[in-house]
C-alpha positions as CSV (number, residue, x, y, z in Angstrom):
1,M,4.4,80.6,122.5
2,F,2.2,79.2,119.7
3,D,3.7,77.3,116.8
4,Y,2.0,74.8,114.5
5,A,2.9,71.9,112.3
6,I,1.4,70.9,109.0
7,L,1.5,67.2,108.5
8,H,2.0,66.8,104.8
9,R,1.0,63.6,103.0
10,K,4.0,62.1,101.2
11,A,3.9,60.0,98.0
12,N,4.3,56.7,100.0
13,G,1.2,57.6,102.2
14,T,3.0,58.6,105.4
15,L,2.8,62.0,107.0
16,S,5.8,64.3,107.4
17,P,5.6,67.3,109.8
18,K,6.8,70.8,108.9
19,V,6.8,73.2,111.9
20,F,6.0,76.9,111.4
21,K,6.8,79.5,113.9
22,G,3.7,81.3,115.3
23,R,3.4,84.0,117.8
24,T,4.6,84.7,121.3
25,R,2.6,86.4,124.1
26,E,2.6,86.5,127.9
27,L,-0.7,85.9,129.6
28,A,-1.9,86.7,133.1
29,A,-3.6,84.0,135.2
30,G,-7.1,83.4,133.8
31,E,-6.5,85.4,130.6
32,Y,-7.1,83.7,127.3
33,W,-5.8,84.3,123.8
34,E,-7.9,83.6,120.7
35,I,-5.6,82.8,117.7
36,T,-6.8,83.1,114.1
37,G,-4.8,82.8,110.9
38,R,-4.4,81.3,107.5
39,H,-1.8,79.0,105.9
40,S,-1.3,79.0,102.2
41,L,-1.0,75.6,100.4
42,K,-0.2,77.0,97.0
43,P,2.4,75.0,95.0
44,V,6.0,75.9,95.7
45,T,9.2,74.5,94.1
46,T,10.5,73.0,97.4
47,R,7.5,70.9,98.2
48,V,5.1,68.6,96.2
49,Y,1.6,68.3,97.6
50,H,-0.2,65.0,97.3
51,A,-4.0,64.5,97.5
52,G,-5.4,62.9,100.7
53,I,-5.7,63.5,104.4
54,H,-3.2,66.0,105.9
55,G,-3.1,67.4,109.4
56,F,-2.8,70.6,111.4
57,E,-1.1,70.1,114.7
58,P,-1.1,73.1,117.2
59,R,1.9,73.4,119.5
60,L,1.7,75.5,122.7
61,N,4.9,76.1,124.6
62,G,6.6,73.3,122.7
63,R,3.9,70.8,123.6
64,A,2.1,69.2,120.6
65,F,-1.7,68.7,120.8
66,P,-3.8,66.2,118.7
67,A,-3.8,67.0,115.0
68,L,-6.9,68.1,113.2
69,E,-7.3,66.4,109.8
70,F,-8.2,68.1,106.5
71,Q,-8.7,66.8,103.0
72,L,-6.5,68.2,100.2
73,K,-7.6,67.7,96.6
74,C,-5.1,68.3,93.9
């Protein structure tokens, strides 16, 4: 099971995770799965985006892996 979290920068500078459901697939021993996709960061009424460093945190079978950082310019 693959989920991911976007670590959103808040106004006070801290990061707040929002988890998004990904995909589920069963793999045989030695089999691999290449996952590609996109995530929209367009403005929505329920969330305010702040400029700065945000994060992408992959989660595999409920286990979080180190976040990858990205810069958001508003």
